[in-house]
C-alpha positions in Angstrom: 0.3 0.1 0.1 2.8 2.5 0.4 3.3 2.5 -3.3 -0.3 4.0 -3.9 0.5 6.8 -1.7 3.6 7.5 -3.1 2.2 7.3 -6.5 -0.7 10.1 -5.2 2.0 12.4 -3.8 3.7 12.3 -7.1 0.5 12.7 -9.1 -0.5 15.6 -6.8 2.8 17.2 -7.3 2.6 17.1 -11.2 -1.0 18.2 -11.4 -0.1 21.2 -9.1 3.1 21.9 -11.6 0.4 21.7 -14.5 -2.0 23.7 -13.1 0.8 26.6 -12.6 2.0 26.1 -15.9 -1.5 26.6 -17.5 -2.0 29.8 -15.1 1.3 31.0 -16.2 0.5 30.7 -19.9 -2.9 32.1 -19.4 -1.2 35.3 -17.8 1.2 35.5 -20.8 -1.4 35.2 -23.5 -4.0 37.5 -21.5 -1.0 39.9 -21.1 -0.3 40.0 -24.8 -3.8 40.6 -25.8 -3.3 43.7 -23.6 -0.5 44.9 -25.4 -1.7 44.0 -28.8 -4.9 45.9 -28.1 -2.8 48.8 -26.6 -0.2 49.1 -29.7 -3.0 50.6 -32.2 -3.9 53.1 -29.5 -0.7 54.1 -28.7 0.1 54.6 -32.7 -3.0 56.6 -33.1 -2.0 59.0 -30.1 1.6 59.1 -31.6 -0.2 60.2 -35.1 -2.3 62.8 -33.5 0.5 64.2 -31.5 2.5 64.3 -34.9 -0.4 66.1 -36.6 -0.7 68.5 -33.9 3.2 69.2 -34.0 3.0 69.5 -37.9 -0.2 72.0 -37.5 1.6 74.2 -34.8 4.7 74.1 -37.3 2.9 75.1 -40.4 1.7 78.9 -39.3 5.1 79.5 -38.2 6.9 78.5 -41.2 4.0 80.2 -43.5 4.6 83.5 -41.4 8.2 83.2 -42.0 8.0 82.9 -45.5 5.4 85.6 -45.7 
């Protein structure tokens, strides 16, 4: 009978290890989705700030030429 107890301990350790690995993987996946979802938003913000910077420079350049 001691073998069954030892097997139960081993399978318990394996199951916990697998559960931890699955949880870690799930967290990584959700984090990568969050990162991907944030990327277009960051690009949009950069584009708008670039447009604002260009718009701010344009009148100054036009004024300098005129």
